[in-house]
C-alpha positions, 0 to 999 in steps of 0.5 A: 532663233529660239533660245533653249531653256535649261531643263528644270529651271522655272521662271520663279526659280530664275527670279529667286536667283536674281534676288540672291545675286542682288542681295549679295551685291548689296551686302558687298557694297555695304561692307565697303561703304559704297551702298546707299542707306535704305532709308535715304531720300534725296533732298531737293531744297529751294531758296527764295531770292532776297526781296528788293526794297527801298533803302531808308537811313535813320540816325541818332546823335552819339553825344545826346545832342540835337544838331538843329541844322539842315541835314543832307544825306548822299548815297554812294556805291563804288565811289559813284554818287547814287542819290542825294537827299537835302533838308531831311529828318530821320528816318529818310528814304532814298526814293527809287533806290531799291536794294537787297541785303548784303549790298554795300554802300557809303553814306555821307552825312552833312549838316549846315551846322558843320557836322560832316561824317562819312560812313563807308562800306555799310552793308544793307541789313537782312531784316526789313521794317516799315517806314512812312507806310513803305517796307524798307531796309533801314541803315542806322547811323550814329552821328554828332553835333559839332562842338564850339571850340576855343584855344588857350595858351600858356608856358611851363611857368603857367604864364597865360597868353592871350591871342596876339600875346608875346611869348618872349624867350629872352630874360629880363625886362624891356624885351617885349615883342614890339612894346606889348605888356607886360614889360617882364619877359615871359617865359624868359628862357630858351628853349621853352614850352608852349602849351596849347589847349583846345576845349569844347564848351557846348554840352552834348557836342563833339567831333567824330573823324571819318574816312572819305572813300571818294577822295580816299583819305582820313578826315581828322581834327587838326591843330595847325601852327603856321608862320614864316618859319624863323622860330624853331618848333619840335613836338609837332606830329609833322612839319612841312613848308609849302609856298614859303609858309611853315606848318606844324601839324598836331592831331587832336583826338576825338575823345578829347573834343567831346562835351557831354553829360554822363549821368548827372555830371557834365564832362567837357574834354580838352586837348592839351598839346605841347611844343618846344620853341627855340629862337631858330633864326629869329632876330632880337627885337623882330618877333614872328607871328604864329597863327594857330588854327583848329580845322575839322574834316582835314587831311594834312597830306592832301594839303601838302599835295594840292594845297587844300585841307580837304573838300569839307575842311573848316576852321573852328577856332583860331588865335595868334601869338608872337614869338620873340627873343 
């Protein structure tokens, strides 16, 4: 079937009409904001996947010390141990562990000299470097060298008590805790304050608390007073009884456990705690022995629940004192 052509309309004329219609349509779309820009070029972008490289760990001492012990590093991801390195120096490479930027890990740093520190939820950095001729991603840690601690005791009259001394709350002579010297009773009043000072004596050492993501609890430095519970204590951070033993728990701030040279000045911190002591159910002439212990890497709630201060808790100082009336 043939199509009749309209008289007088040439091919060139038809093209002109089509162009006119298209131009009109573009002007309309442009006025409504729907027309694309004439110079608009569709952009195609590509991203290069992050390179998978070994993981390295480097560390330096927060207080300028040198641990000197055997250093172990343990790598965890999602609470599961990935790899452990023993007896390493900084920097150390987890061989066979390939990571990409943004991956999250937890690292446990531990030393045979007592330093024990968790670094939870660390993100792999985006930049790489070369360590031991290998291109690696490096995580940098700020660690510590554990201090050496002692316990000193005194009362509100500045009477000083040596370990196993007698803290007697009855005034007058002859009221000792079983015949110890001095004959005069100290402090000789009830209630009375017992001041306990925990001090660090080694330069460029200290303690840093951390969160254990595997056991899911905080690890702190704690001063613990434990006894049969006859004497009454107030001013403790928390108290509880477990297996017939009374416990008074006092948290020790990290900042007060540091001994560090700053500039040319050696500043050794100390933590001074105060508890108020009353006779409670003490019997005259029958003193009660109180054991004072400083723990690091400790958690009191875990002790209340399962009887352990923590998997890495350790005693770093201890003393005893007798409370009498």
